[in-house]
N, C-alpha and C positions, 0 to 999 in steps of 0.2 A: 199409748205404748210406755211401759215402765223401762227403767233403765237397764235392769238385767236382760229382759227380751231383745233390747237393742243392741247390748253385747253379745247375745247370742247370733243375733242377724249379722253382725259384723264379722263373727267367725265364720261364717258360710262359705265367702270366697277363700279363707285359708283352707277349708276343707277341700274345696274345688282344687286349689292348687296340689294339695298333698294326694290327692288321688290321681290327678291327671298329670303331674308333674314329677313330684317326688319320688312316688311309688315306683313308675317307671324309671326314674333314674337310680333308685335304690336297688331295683331289680337288675339293671345293667352292672353295676358296682358289684353286687353279691356275685355275679356271674364271674366275674374277674378275680374274686377273692374268696371263693368258696369251691372246694371240692371235696364235699362229705365233711370237711373241717376248715376253719381257717387256712389258708394258704397265700403265700406270696410266690409262689412257683410261677406263675403265667406272667406277672408284673416282671422278674426275673428274667423270663424267658424273653419276652419283648425288648427290655433294657440291654440285654446281652446280644441281640443280634444285630449284626451290622445294618442290614436293610432297614428295619424299624428304627435304629437310631438315625440313620440318614434321612428318613421320611420325617422324623420329630426334628431335626435340625433344620432341615428344607423348609418345614412349616413355618417356623420361628423367623428363620431369615427371609422367607418370600414376604410374611406378614410386616416385618419390620422394613423392608424394601417397598412394600405396596405403599406402607404408611407415609414414608417419606415423600415418594411421588405423590401421592394424593396430597400432602400439605404444599408441595412444590406447586402443584396446580390449582390448589384450591386458595391459598392465601392472596396471591394478587387479584383474584376475583372477588374474595371478601373486601378488599381494599376498596375496589371499584364500587361494589353495591353500597358500602357504608359511607364513602366520600362524595359520590354523585349521584346526581338525579338526572335521568334521561327519559325519554319516551318509551312507554313500553316497558319500564323496569320491573313491574311486579308480574306481568306475563312472562318475561323471558327468566325472572328467577325460579318461577312455578315450573316453566318447561325444564329448566335445568336440574330441577329436583327429580323429575321423571325417571331418569336412569336408576334411582335407589330402589324403585318397585318393579324394575322390570325384570322378567323370566330370565334366568341365565341362558336357556338356549335362545331366546331372541338377540342377546346380547353376542352370544357365538356366531349366530346368523348374521349380525351386522359386521362384525370382524371378517367373517368369510367373504361376504360381500366386497368389503374394502380392502384387504390385505391378503385374500387368497391367490392361488396361480393366475385365475381368471379376475379377480378383483378391480376394482375401478383404480384403486392407488398403483397397483400392481402395472396394470396398462397403462395409466398415465406416465409411470417414470420407465416403464419396459423392461424392468426387472422385479424379483421378488426379492423383498426386504427381509425375508426369513422371520417375520413376527409370528405367524400363526404356529403352533404346536412347539411353544418354546416358553422359557421363563419370561422373556419379554411381552408375549400374550399375555400372561398371567398378572403381571403388575398394571399392564394397562388396562385390563378388563377391571380388575380391582379399584384402579384410581376412577375409572368411569362410574362404577357402583357407589363410591365413597365420595367422590368430588361434592356431591350436594352437602353433606355433613359438614365440610371444613366451610363452604361458603356460607351456611346458614347460620351456624353456630359463632363462627368468628366477625361475621359482618354484625349479627346481632349485638353483641358485646362491643365491638368497634364503634358503631354508632352512637353507644352509650356512654362514651368516656367524655366525663366532664370537660367542656372545652377550657375552663380556667387552668386547668392544669397544664396543657399544651401553651396556653397564652403566658403563663408564668414563666414556663421553662425558656420560651422565646425571648421574654423579655429580660432574662439572665444571660441570653446569647445562644441558647441552643437551634440550632437550623438542621435539616434535612436529616441525615443518616444519624447523627448524635441525638437529635431530638426524638426519633424514632426509637433507638436503642436503648435510651435512658428512661423516657417518659412512657411512650406510647406501647412497647413490647410489655412492660411488665403490667400494663394494664390489662392487655388482652391476652396475656399468656395463660390464664385459666381456661379460655375458651380454645386456645391451640393445642393445650394439654389434653382436656376434655374430649375434643375432636378427635385427637390423634390416637386416644386410648380406645374410642368407640371403633374406630375405622381399623386398629389393630385387631380388636377381639374379631370383627366380622371376615377380616383377611384370615387369621387364625383358622376360622370354624370354616372357611370355605370349601365347598365340594363341588360343586357342578363346573365351575370355573377351570380349577387345574384338570379337571377329567376331561372336558369337552375342548377346552381351548389349549391347555398345555400339553396334553398328551400323557400316555401312562408312565413315561418317565420321570414327570414332574409329579409325581402323586403327594398328595399331603396327608395329614392324619385322617381327615375325614374320608379320602380316597380308600385309604389303607383298611379304616374300620369297615367301611362298606363292602370292599373284596374280601375281607376275612370272613364277615358274617354271611354276605348274599351268595358270594361265588364259591368259596371254599368251605362253607359251613361249618367253620372254627369259630364258635361262639366265645369260648375262654380268651383266645388271643384277642378277638374284636373288642369284648369287654374291657379287658386288661388295658387296650389303647385307650377305650373310651374313657376309663378311670384316670389316665394320665391327662388326658385332653381336657376332660371337666375340671381337674384340681388346677391346671395352668389357666383356663378360662375364669375359673372363678376368682384366682389371684386377680387375674388382668380386669375382672368386673368391678372387684372392690377398689381397684386403684381409680378406675372409672368414676365410680359415685363419689370416691373421697375428692377428685377433681371437681365434680360437680357442685360440691358443697361451696368452693370458692367461686364458681363460675356464676353459681345462682345469687351468691351475696353481691357481686358486682353488677349482675345485671339488674338489681333493683334500682341502681342508678337512673334517675328519671329525667336526668338533663340531657337532651338529646343534642346531638351535632346536626347542624342544618346543612343537609348535602348540597355541595356546589352544582350549580347548572354546569352541563357539558354541552359546549357549542361545536358546530361543525369545523369552525375554524381552529379549535384546539386539537384536532388531529394533526396539525402541521408542527405543532411543538413536539419536543423530544418525549415527554411525558404520553403525547397523544399517539406517538408512533409506537412506543412501547405497549401501550394499550392494545393498538390494532394487531401487533405481533402476538400478544399473548391471546387474542380474540381468535386469531388463526389457530394456535395451537389446541385451544379449546374447541375450536370447531371442528378440526380434523380429529382428535381421538375423542371427545365426547358428545357432540352435535352429530358429526358426520355418520356413524354407525346407526343413529335414528334414522337420518334421511335417506341412508343406504337401504335400508328396509320399506321405508315409504315409496323409493324408486323403484325397487323392485317389484312391489306388489303392483305398479300400475304399468309395467312394462311386459309385454307378451310377445315372443317371436320377433323381437326387434321394433315393434311399434307400440303407441300407446294405447291401453286396453284395461277393461275392468274384469277381464276373462278370469283372473285368479279370485276375485272376490266371488264370482259365479261358481267357480269350482269348490270354493270353500262352503258353500249351501248345497252343493249338488251331492247327492248320495252315491252317485256313480264314482267320484273321486274322494271318499270318505274313508280314510284307513283307521278310523276310530273303534270300530267293530264293538258296537253296543251302544254308541251314542251320535245324534247327529250335531251339526254345528249349532243348531238351534238351542238343542238341550245342553251343549255345552257352555253356552251363555247362559241359559237358565240356571244352570247348576252353579257355574261362577257366581251370578247374582244372590243365589239363595245362600250360598255358603257365605257371601261378603256381608250380606245383611245379618245372617246369624252370628258371625264372628263380630259384627258392631254391638248387636244387644248383647252376647254373652261377655265379651270384654267389657263393656260398660258397667254392666251389673256387677262384675268382679271386681274392677277398678275403684268404683266410687266408694266402698267402705274401706280397701286397703288405703286409697288416698286420705280418707278421713281418719283412719288411725294414725299416719304418718304425719298428717299435719296437725291434729288436734291433742293426741296423747303422749305424754312423755314419760318413758319407763327404762328401767334398767336394759341394756342390750338392744336399744333401738337401731343403733348403726347396723349391728348384724341382722336384724329383722329387715332392713332395706335392703341388705346385700340379697337375703334369702328370698325376698319377694320380687327381686328383679334378676334372679339367677337364670330365669327362662332365658333373657336376653343373652346370655352366655353359653346356650346349649344351640345345637343346629338342629334343622327340621329331620337330619337323617337320624341322628342319635335318638331323636323323641320318638320317631316312627318305630325305630327298632325297639327302643323301651315298650310301646303299646303293643306291638307285635307279641313280646316276650309276656306282657303281663294280660293282655286281654283277649290272647286268640282263641281262648276257650268260652269266651263269654258272649252273650246274645250282642254286646256292643260292638265287637268285632266286625269290620268289614261292612260298615252300616254308614250313612250319609252322617249320622251324630258324632261318629268319632272324628271324620274328617273335619267338621266343623268346629270339633272340641279342641283339636290340633290346632286349627287356624287361630283358635283364639288364644292358646297358650303361648303361640308364636308371635302374636301381634299385640297381646296384651300389655308387656313391657312400655310400648310407645306410646299407649293409652294412657298409661300411670305416669310417665315422665309429663305428658302435655296438661293432665289435669293437676298433678302435683305443683307444676311450675305456675299455672294458674292461680292456685290457691295461694302459693307463697307470695303473689303481687298483691294480696287483699291487705289491705291495713287491720292491725288487731283490734282498733278501737269500733271498729261497724260490729264485730261479734261480741265485744265486751258491753257495748250498748243494748244489743239484743238481749242479753243475759240479764242485764240491769232494768229491762222492760219485764221481766217475767218469764221470756222465752226459756225453753229447756235446752239443753247442749244440742242434740240432736236436731230440734226444731229451729235453732239458731243458723246451725250448718244448711239446713233444707232451704229455708227461708231467707235467708240472708247471703252467706257464702257461695251457694251452689249457683244461684243465678247469675251473681257477677263471674264465677268462673266458668260461666257455660260456654264462651268462647274456646277455653280449653277442652272441654268435653267434646265439641263439635269437632275441633281439629283432630282429636285423639280417635274419633268415630270414622271421620274420612280417612284417617291413614290406616286405622285397622281395615277398612273395606279395600283401600288399594292394596295392601299388603296381601290380602286374603285373596283377591281375584289375580296375583302375580305369583302366588305360592306354588313350587313344583314339587320339592323333593319328598316332603311328606304325603303330600296328595297322590303322588305316583306309587307310593308304597302301600297306601292304605286305602285308596278308593276302588270300587268297583268299576268294570268299564263303563256302566251306566251312570256314574257319578264323575264322569270325565270332565275337567275344566278347560277351561280356554288355554291357560298355561300348558297343561298336559296335552292338549290337541296340538299346539304349536310344536311340542316334543315329537309327537306322532307323526305330523305331516312332515318334519325333518328326516325321522327315520324312515319313511317312504318315499324319500328324496322329491317330494312336492315343495321346493323352496319357495316357489310363487305363492303358493296356497299358505305357507308358512308365515310369509311377509305379510300376506293380507290380514290374517287373523293376528299378528303382531300388531300393525297398525290400529285394530280396534283396540287392544289393550293399551296401545299407548295414549290412544284418544280417551279411554276412561281414566287412566292415570293423570294425564294432562288435566282433564277438566277436576278432577279431586284437588290438585294442586293449586288451581287458579281459585277454587272457594278457600282452600287454607289461606292463600295470600289476602284473600278480601278481608277474612275473619281476623288474621293478624296475629295469631298467636303461633307460637314454636312448640316442635314436638320433641327435639332432640336432647 
């Protein structure tokens, strides 16, 4: 293969992103800025409307508050995982990552079962805490989703701090809080900022959580866009809102990518701190009691919603039973109109495998370009290829409806798989790129000195070394695909119903037990995926 055909091959993923991300994106933007001729009329109407301004302000405010709450919950956990070793550490870390890929309807179900009028916590305390259908529910649910990001990113860097720095500071008299503030915090700050920016982006683009758990009075920009387009059929106003959202999220994504540069450089540190063993008698110390109190908080707001769903799936008419699981697979209780539960499982697996294959094919050439080529505008290129991370599934689906509604691709399994690929691909790219950055450059140079061409050296030397990152990215793509709801619901025919959509429809038909049973199956698939990720040992954030 010559160099020119090779470069042409590298451009194919960029063509894929152009057709299936940027053209739909441009179509939405054009709708908001074009009315026979260029116009700022619709943007002006949005910005001059009190309701829309309130929605924009609330979207930013709740994203900031959600990010701060997530950091407050995640940083102590990052400290525990970085500093201590204990039985089942990897399994617990994998289980705590599961919430990130849980369908929003499942999270809503978990919080309803816990904090609803007849919920476990409400009955235990004897009164309703007023969490559901409020801003408090939105913040807690966002923390539930993004808690794993802070845990994994910060703990990964924290355990890479060269112990000699802290030892030198301690020799000079630094102890406790002073040691942390002057030495440790500056070392881990890139991970804190990067995880905070990524959390902020996800909370800023949140759709299902504010709609389902917060109620209509706490609408975000995503909910407003969806309402304008799908309910009021006002594409112009919806597109103008989407344009504002895309612009802001692109800025936030740029800040996130800049923070990742510092994070990646610090992560190259190869002198790991050895975690201290945690003994049962340590629980009686002040630090042990604080860790126990923290674990209780995490259990209540992060783990308990998952356990509540599991518990509900095993209870039928006041006794232990597998009746809900039987009903999940029974046509008599099937509200999905076009797909049995077995078909939804098959669809989820098929879309998941397709997402893995497509995202890997798209990512490898892009990762190669970012890793191996130096060119003017490379930083901008990095932002552009990562921009799908800063766009929501709802916005993407609306773009597909607008661009592909008159093509044979519309309303097919292929367009659902493509949407899943665009949604998952940024995470695969991050995983592969981070794995490639850890490879010593002299290995590539040695291959070139032995006569290998550039592309052959990449395929034969660097890619096999980075295979752990490829595997982790592929598993993450699969987990995100089987949990994806928004784009699937808007683009899929009934016969292409997935497990996540089926959970939503069980809830819509008031079959909460069946929804819990199917959610448990989703949890098991996700948990197994992240157990494998822990074994491989690569990061995807």
